[in-house]
C-alpha positions in Angstrom: -12.1 3.9 -10.3 -9.2 1.5 -11.0 -5.9 2.2 -9.5 -3.9 0.0 -11.9 -4.9 -0.8 -15.6 -4.0 -4.0 -17.3 -2.0 -1.8 -19.8 0.0 -0.2 -16.8 0.8 -3.8 -15.8 1.7 -4.9 -19.4 4.2 -2.1 -20.1 6.0 -2.8 -16.7 9.5 -4.4 -17.3 9.0 -7.0 -14.6 5.8 -8.1 -16.5 7.6 -8.0 -19.7 10.4 -10.2 -18.4 8.6 -12.7 -16.5 5.1 -12.9 -18.1 6.6 -13.0 -21.6 8.9 -16.0 -20.7 6.1 -18.0 -19.3 3.8 -17.2 -22.1 2.2 -13.8 -23.2 -0.5 -15.2 -25.2 -1.5 -17.6 -22.5 -1.5 -14.8 -19.8 -3.7 -12.6 -22.0 -6.0 -15.6 -22.9 -6.4 -16.5 -19.1 -7.1 -12.8 -18.3 -9.9 -12.7 -20.9 -11.3 -15.8 -20.1 -11.1 -14.6 -16.2 -12.9 -11.7 -17.1 -15.8 -13.5 -18.9 -16.0 -16.3 -16.0 -16.0 -13.4 -13.3 -18.8 -11.6 -14.9 -20.9 -14.6 -15.0 -20.1 -15.5 -11.4 -20.7 -12.0 -10.2 -17.0 -11.8 -9.2 -14.9 -8.7 -9.6 -13.8 -8.9 -13.3 -10.9 -6.2 -12.8 -9.2 -8.5 -9.9 -10.0 -11.6 -11.9 -8.4 -10.2 -15.2 -5.4 -9.0 -13.3 -4.9 -12.2 -11.3 -5.3 -14.2 -14.7 -3.0 -12.1 -16.6 -0.2 -12.3 -13.8 -0.9 -16.0 -12.9 2.3 -17.5 -14.3 4.6 -14.6 -13.5 6.6 -16.7 -11.1 7.5 -19.5 -13.5 11.0 -20.6 -13.6 12.5 -21.6 -16.8 11.9 -25.4 -16.9 13.7 -25.7 -20.3 15.9 -28.2 -21.9 19.2 -27.5 -23.5 17.4 -27.7 -26.8 14.9 -25.1 -25.8 11.9 -27.4 -25.2 9.7 -27.4 -22.1 10.5 -29.9 -19.8 7.0 -30.6 -18.3 8.0 -33.5 -16.2 10.6 -31.7 -14.4 8.3 -28.7 -14.2 5.6 -31.1 -12.6 8.1 -32.4 -10.3 9.8 -29.3 -8.9 7.3 -26.3 -9.8 6.6 -23.9 -7.2 5.7 -20.9 -9.7 2.5 -20.1 -7.9 4.4 -19.3 -4.5 6.9 -17.5 -6.2 4.4 -15.8 -8.6 2.0 -14.7 -5.7 4.9 -12.9 -4.0 6.2 -11.3 -7.3 2.6 -10.0 -8.3 1.6 -8.8 -5.0 5.4 -6.7 -4.8 4.4 -5.6 -8.4 1.0 -4.4 -7.9 1.8 -2.4 -4.6 4.6 -0.8 -6.5 2.2 0.2 -9.2 -0.3 1.6 -6.9 -2.8 -1.1 -6.5 -5.2 -1.0 -3.4 -3.4 -3.2 -1.1 -6.5 -5.3 -0.1 -7.0 -5.8 -4.0 -3.4 -6.7 -4.3 -3.7 -9.3 -1.7 -6.9 -10.8 -3.2 -5.0 -11.1 -6.4 -1.9 -12.5 -5.2 -4.0 -15.2 -3.1 -5.7 -16.2 -6.4 -2.5 -16.4 -8.2 -0.9 -18.6 -5.2 -4.2 -21.0 -5.5 -4.8 -21.1 -9.4 -2.9 -24.5 -9.6 -2.6 -27.4 -7.1 0.9 -28.6 -8.8 2.8 -27.9 -5.9 0.2 -28.8 -3.1 -0.1 -31.9 -1.1 -3.1 -34.0 -2.0 -6.4 -32.8 -0.9 -9.1 -30.3 -1.7 -9.0 -26.7 -0.9 -12.0 -24.6 -0.6 -11.3 -21.7 -3.0 -12.8 -18.0 -2.7 -14.9 -17.0 -5.7 -12.0 -15.2 -7.2 -9.5 -18.0 -6.9 -12.0 -20.3 -8.3 -12.4 -17.9 -11.4 -8.6 -17.8 -11.9 -8.2 -21.4 -11.5 -10.9 -22.2 -14.2 -9.6 -19.6 -16.6 -6.2 -21.3 -16.6 -7.6 -24.6 -16.8 -9.6 -23.5 -20.0 -6.6 -22.4 -21.8 -4.3 -25.1 -20.9 -2.8 -27.4 -23.4 -1.3 -30.9 -22.9 2.4 -30.9 -21.8 2.8 -27.3 -21.0 2.4 -26.5 -24.8 0.1 -23.2 -23.9 3.3 -21.8 -22.8 4.8 -21.9 -26.4 2.0 -19.9 -28.1 3.2 -16.8 -29.7 1.6 -13.2 -29.9 3.3 -10.2 -31.4 3.4 -7.1 -29.2 1.0 -4.9 -31.3 -1.5 -7.6 -31.0 -0.9 -8.4 -27.3 -1.1 -4.6 -26.6 -4.4 -4.2 -28.4 -6.0 -7.2 -26.8 -4.9 -5.8 -23.2 -6.5 -2.3 -24.0 -9.5 -4.0 -25.4 -9.9 -5.8 -22.0 -9.3 -2.6 -20.1 -12.2 -1.0 -21.9 -14.4 -4.0 -21.3 -13.6 -3.9 -17.6 -14.1 -0.1 -17.4 -17.6 -0.6 -19.3 -18.5 -3.3 -16.8 -17.7 -1.4 -13.7 -19.1 2.0 -15.0 -22.3 0.4 -16.1 -22.7 -1.6 -12.7 -21.9 1.6 -10.8 -24.8 3.4 -12.7 -27.2 0.3 -11.8 -26.3 0.5 -8.2 -27.1 4.4 -8.2 -30.4 3.9 -10.1 -31.7 1.1 -7.9 
């Protein structure tokens, strides 16, 4: 059914290093919102949740010497979506994700923000739209969403609950398709 669970990703050392650095509470909240928006828009919630969870895996540490997030430096020099798409793709493939799914997730991560793009509008795929909307829904002014804290037990419990919701959704939709 699913080659790679969110829990498998959560427990991976690469995720613990880079997603924790950019804000685990934000990553989990975006994954949960991506699931909800995906279900509403008939987009694969598994891919949406994974892309939402990994969307900031490419963040560089734009921090001042006092430990505060340097939002202006970030906005001026950011390419985290480019770096994150490549990092997430490599991680997903290594974890055993379907190659086409890994590519779709990486592209959604690449296009979840326009902070590094020249002015203009992109036509996003439904999955890319879901991830961008989920990220926007959890953002706080000045990048403060990256500061929210979550303890490891709570984070893992929320990841496991989201995995269960995805499995339930996929199973119930599979049953509906075989009945119709």
